[in-house]
N, C-alpha and C positions, 0 to 999 in steps of 0.2 A: 217670394223669397228674396231678401235683400242681401247682396254680398258686397256692399260698398266698403265696409271696413276691411275685408280681406283684399279687395282690389287695391285700395289705397295703401295698405301696408306692404303689398307685394310688388308694387311698381314704383321705382324711384325716378324714372324718366317720364317725359311727356308723350313718348311714342304710343303706348297703349291707349292713353286718353284721347290723343288725336285720332287714332284709328277708330275708336268708339263713336266719335262725332259723326261718322258716316252713317251709323246705324241708329241715330237718335230718332225716337218715335214721338214721345210726348213727355211732359212732366208728370210726376206721380200725383194722384188725386187724394190718396190717403196720407195722413201724417206719418212720419217716421216714428218708430217705436223705441228708438234709442236716443240717448242724450248726446251722442257724438255728432259733431258737425264738421264739415270739411270745406269751410269757406276759405277763400284765398288769403284772407287776413287773420284766419283763426289759428289756434295753437298747432294743430297737426301739420298744416301746410307750411307754416312758418318754421317749425322744427325740421320738416323735410327739406326746405330750402337751405337751412343752415347745415344740415348733415350732408347734403349732396356733395359739396366740394371735398369734404373729408373722405367720404365714401369713394369718390372717384380717384382721389390721391392714393388711396390704399388698395387699388386694384379693381374697384367697381364691382360688377356682378360676376366676374370670372372667379372660378374656384382656385384656391391656393394649392400649391404642391402638397402641403401638409394635408389639406382636406381630401385631395385626390388619393393620397396614400391611405388615409383612414378608410375611405369608401372602398378602395380596391382590397384592402385587408379584410374588411367585413364581408365583402362578396366572396372572397377566397375562403374565408373561414366557414361561411354558410355552405358552400359546395363541398368542402372537405367533411364537415359534420353530417351533411345529408348523405353523401356517398358512404361514409362510415356507418350511418344508421341503416342504410339499405344493405350494405355488405355484411355487417355483423348482426343484423336483425336486432338492433339495440335501440330502445325507445329513448334512452338518456341522450344519445347523440342527436336524435331528432328534436328532443326538447331543447338542447343547447342551441341547435341551429335555429 
């Protein structure tokens, strides 16, 4: 199972990549089955380098106050609807939750 695409898209800093170098075993022997490449001079890494300064200027990986509010609201709504479903034995509340 190859998770290269997920790894590359999820990590904007070099820290995870540098950490993985400690656990390097060997190069793969079978060819990759995807057309995507992640060479340093390729499209994706170039795009990542150009996006990184903008990303860091706008807060980096920290969640914004707005995002925290949305998440907190969703969690609160979930518990309210689940409690209501249990209290009133109503499947509609459980469905909404």
